[in-house]
Structure formats: structure tokens, C-alpha cells
N, C-alpha and C positions, 0 to 999 in steps of 0.2 A: 259777524260771521254771517255767514249766510248761506244759501244753496242757490244759483244762477241755471235757471233753463232758458235756451237758446233755441227758440222755434225758425226753421224757415223762412217764414210766412206769417204777416197780422191773421189772428183769427180770432176766438172764443173758446183759445185751448181749453183742457179742464184737468185741475190738479185733484186728488185724492190725498189722503191720510196712510195710506196702507203703511205696518209696519212702523208709524211714527210714533213716540215715547213723550215728547210732549208738543205743547199746544204753539200754532206756529200765525205770522200775519204773513198774508202775502200782498207784493206790490206790483200791479202790471203794470207794464212800458211799450209802449209803441214809439219805437224811432228816436228812442232816450228821454221819452216822458212820459212821467205815471202819470195814467189814464184813469185807472181805478185800486182800488186799495178793499181786500178783506183782512179783517181785524179778529183776532182771540178764537181763531179756527181750534176747536179740542182733539186731542188726542183722542183716537178709538178708545175705546173698552178694549182691556185684552184678549182672546179670543173671541173679539166680532167677526161677524160673516162678513169678508170682503166685497160680497155683493151686496149690501146693505151700506155701506160707506157713502155720504153724500160725495157730489164732483163739485168742486168750486170753479166757475167761469167767470170771468171780467165781465164789467158790463157792458165794456168795447173792445175792439180786437186790439190786440197785443201781440207783438212779436219774442217780449222776455215776461218771465216772472221770479221776481227773488220771493224765495222762502226766510222769515227768519222767526227767533221766537218772541212769540204771542207778546205785545209792551212797546217791541221796537219803535214801532210806526209811531206810536204816542210820544216814548222815549226823545227820540230823533225828530219828531214833529217833522215827519213825513207828510207832505199834502200832493193833493192833488194836480198838478202842473210842474212838480218840482224836477228839474231834470238831472239825470245819471253821469257822474263826472267817474269815469275809469282813471286807477292812478296803479301805474308797476309799483307793486309791492318785493320792493328790493332787501 
């Protein structure tokens, strides 16, 4: 399980960890292919000033990003170049 962010066009879109309660991996996707991976992003300390939170961006343009719990990328062996497969959940 994770959260999918869909952007209208490919770019170096930024993601920050505001209000996150657990660490994340980010899977950056361009047209159905994994183009970058950011692993083990720590959840911010409670009461941390949002102005000080880092913004995470892919190394190449992406039009989708999937946020998953930290460790998912390693556990599921997600690699650069992997293809995204959409499945209907019935």
C-alpha cells in the first residue's frame, strides 16, 4: 500500500514530509517506468518547523511518484527501469 501522486506533466516535482508519522521510500516514475528511487526518508520530528523540512526531487523528470513505507523498495526489489503495472482491485 502506498500513495500515488499524479502530475500533469513530467518535471522535477518536489515532495516533502509534512505531517508524516513514519519513514518513506519514494518511487519516481516517468510514463510507466521507474526513473529514480529515494529510500529511507525519515519522518520529521514532531514540532519541527515546516520551513526547515527538506524537499525531495527525482534526478530526472517524472510524472508520477509513489510514496511507500521505508523498506518497501528493498523488500520488493524495486529497481530503476522497472515497469509499473496497473491492476484493478475488485
